[in-house]
C-alpha positions, -999 to 999 in steps of 0.1 A, spaced: 765 -308 -783 760 -341 -797 722 -357 -790 729 -380 -761 738 -353 -739 710 -334 -750 687 -361 -739 707 -360 -707 699 -328 -704 663 -332 -710 663 -356 -685 680 -339 -657 656 -306 -663 625 -324 -664 637 -347 -632 653 -307 -613 621 -289 -619 607 -290 -579 649 -275 -574 632 -238 -574 658 -224 -545 652 -216 -507 626 -194 -492 644 -165 -478 643 -161 -438 621 -133 -427 646 -112 -414 681 -117 -389 663 -112 -357 641 -141 -365 667 -169 -381 680 -161 -348 655 -167 -322 648 -202 -311 615 -212 -318 598 -244 -306 599 -269 -337 566 -270 -356 569 -303 -371 547 -333 -359 553 -368 -363 540 -391 -382 501 -397 -368 504 -431 -351 495 -469 -366 505 -452 -399 537 -456 -420 554 -423 -426 590 -433 -428 592 -450 -396 584 -490 -411 610 -508 -435 606 -500 -474 585 -526 -494 602 -548 -519 586 -556 -549 569 -543 -573 539 -512 -567 507 -521 -574 486 -495 -556 458 -487 -579 456 -451 -559 490 -441 -572 491 -459 -606 501 -435 -635 467 -433 -651 449 -421 -615 477 -398 -610 471 -381 -638 438 -369 -629 451 -356 -594 449 -322 -589 479 -312 -573 469 -281 -550 446 -296 -534 465 -318 -518 484 -284 -502 457 -281 -479 451 -270 -444 448 -304 -436 482 -321 -453 500 -289 -427 482 -294 -396 505 -286 -370 537 -275 -393 522 -241 -402 493 -219 -422 494 -232 -457 489 -198 -482 470 -203 -511 485 -225 -536 504 -217 -570 495 -239 -596 528 -252 -621 509 -274 -651 487 -302 -646 513 -321 -620 529 -293 -599 523 -268 -573 539 -249 -548 527 -232 -516 547 -209 -488 536 -220 -450 540 -198 -419 544 -219 -387 538 -211 -352 570 -187 -347 566 -171 -385 593 -192 -400 586 -197 -431 585 -230 -452 585 -235 -488 564 -270 -501 569 -277 -540 553 -306 -552 553 -331 -586 531 -360 -589 546 -384 -609 582 -369 -611 612 -388 -626 630 -401 -598 668 -396 -608 693 -426 -584 687 -457 -567 648 -468 -555 671 -494 -532 687 -465 -508 650 -464 -505 651 -477 -461 617 -465 -450 581 -466 -461 553 -442 -463 521 -456 -463 531 -490 -481 552 -470 -503 591 -469 -505 603 -435 -491 636 -419 -503 645 -388 -484 675 -363 -490 688 -331 -471 702 -307 -486 711 -279 -460 681 -257 -449 655 -283 -479 650 -312 -482 635 -338 -508 611 -367 -500 600 -388 -523 572 -417 -524 578 -439 -550 552 -450 -571 567 -470 -598 599 -486 -598 601 -491 -643 597 -468 -652 608 -447 -618 585 -423 -608 570 -408 -574 551 -376 -561 584 -353 -547 581 -331 -521 608 -308 -515 607 -286 -483 625 -254 -479 624 -244 -441 654 -219 -431 656 -223 -392 634 -254 -388 637 -290 -395 625 -295 -433 627 -338 -431 610 -336 -407 578 -310 -422 583 -330 -457 579 -367 -441 545 -355 -423 535 -338 -452 544 -367 -475 520 -394 -449 490 -369 -454 492 -361 -489 495 -402 -498 468 -410 -475 447 -382 -495 452 -401 -522 436 -431 -511 401 -407 -499 386 -397 -527 410 -367 -535 395 -334 -561 404 -341 -596 408 -321 -625 376 -314 -648 373 -339 -678 359 -326 -706 352 -346 -736 384 -345 -760 410 -336 -732 443 -351 -731 451 -346 -694 442 -386 -688 463 -394 -722 494 -415 -719 518 -397 -740 536 -431 -749 508 -447 -763 494 -415 -783 518 -422 -813 524 -453 -842 555 -464 -828 558 -483 -865 560 -444 -880 587 -432 -855 608 -462 -859 611 -454 -895 615 -416 -886 641 -427 -863 658 -454 -887 661 -482 -863 643 -506 -835 625 -480 -809 636 -490 -771 609 -493 -745 592 -455 -747 603 -436 -715 578 -416 -698 588 -381 -689 564 -370 -660 524 -379 -665 520 -358 -696 551 -364 -716 574 -394 -733 605 -401 -746 609 -424 -779 647 -441 -788 665 -457 -814 702 -449 -803 706 -419 -804 679 -402 -825 645 -393 -802 612 -381 -805 592 -366 -776 564 -357 -770 550 -336 -743 512 -328 -735 503 -293 -713 481 -263 -706 495 -230 -716 481 -193 -727 514 -196 -751 502 -195 -790 514 -227 -806 526 -199 -834 560 -184 -824 586 -160 -842 602 -181 -867 577 -211 -869 561 -225 -901 524 -236 -902 518 -273 -908 485 -290 -917 484 -321 -900 453 -335 -911 418 -339 -895 419 -301 -897 444 -297 -874 473 -270 -878 506 -269 -860 535 -249 -863 573 -264 -870 602 -249 -860 637 -252 -853 653 -251 -816 689 -250 -824 708 -241 -852 729 -264 -868 714 -293 -849 690 -316 -865 657 -308 -845 625 -295 -850 592 -294 -830 559 -291 -842 533 -278 -815 495 -271 -818 466 -261 -797 446 -289 -790 415 -275 -774 406 -241 -757 403 -245 -720 390 -205 -710 410 -178 -699 435 -168 -668 434 -141 -645 450 -120 -667 427 -123 -699 450 -145 -718 430 -176 -736 447 -205 -724 446 -241 -736 462 -277 -740 495 -277 -761 509 -307 -776 546 -306 -790 561 -334 -806 600 -330 -808 620 -350 -832 657 -349 -822 686 -364 -848 718 -376 -848 738 -360 -874 738 -332 -896 716 -304 -896 677 -296 -895 679 -291 -930 700 -319 -945 679 -341 -919 647 -335 -928 638 -324 -894 609 -306 -899 593 -334 -923 603 -359 -898 589 -343 -867 557 -335 -892 553 -374 -898 556 -381 -861 527 -352 -854 502 -362 -882 499 -395 -858 495 -382 -824 471 -356 -837 453 -382 -855 445 -405 -825 440 -380 -799 407 -377 -788 387 -349 -804 377 -319 -787 
């Protein structure tokens, strides 16, 4: 598999994380019943998918990447967001920027909402014909599912992505209504993640590395850094690439087959080749401890630096040496916990 293909695969995987499948119906009899639609229209006086899409650069500070990194997505999937649509269950977080909630409408039909803040947009922003609270809005229906996206940045292309899976209901109507309320909430002092000293949650991954070192490792002039969601970044020079990612996890950085490496400043990482016979290596380390999860597992902020070369194998390319060299610059630049 070529490195370029691997890069496209990673982008597609990141962009597709919300496509989690449709929620099953509540039974054959219920699915055939003709319950009244419960989706409410956009609120009067607002632009919830009803006005023309705005032109030009998006300059709304409430939806800038710096602001969105700190937003708690599960807090946006509240009872207020789904008023007139249904009753939401307990939201389920996934990382810092994703959350899922199950909603039950008045007819007991199930609506699954999957939300990603700062999701990558694949496709043409020019296809946006309407607006939501002043932001271009994209909409795509696929059977009983609908993905509604509020564009928050045109370059790089990213936005607030909401997928509604609604067997027997109106997924796009529910998605538009929920999206309008989500965007309004972002302008009304939304709940934020904790911001303790040393956390990487608010760090721009694209500025967390010495780009001169990356250019040396990749062997050429770098393209512009490409944000991968709110907490990741890809740096490329033609085909070779480096990817940096921050995430919360209970998984320890040391895995079977990994090798301990000294990243300086008392930071201990673990290097591991991921694909046999490919010039690729990932260095992972725990930046700080967050606490414990519901199962008593210690959770922490994890940093991953992945080097992906163009030719040869990990051994012939010196992939892990290159990954460690980049990782040392990241470890040195991150805030100290």
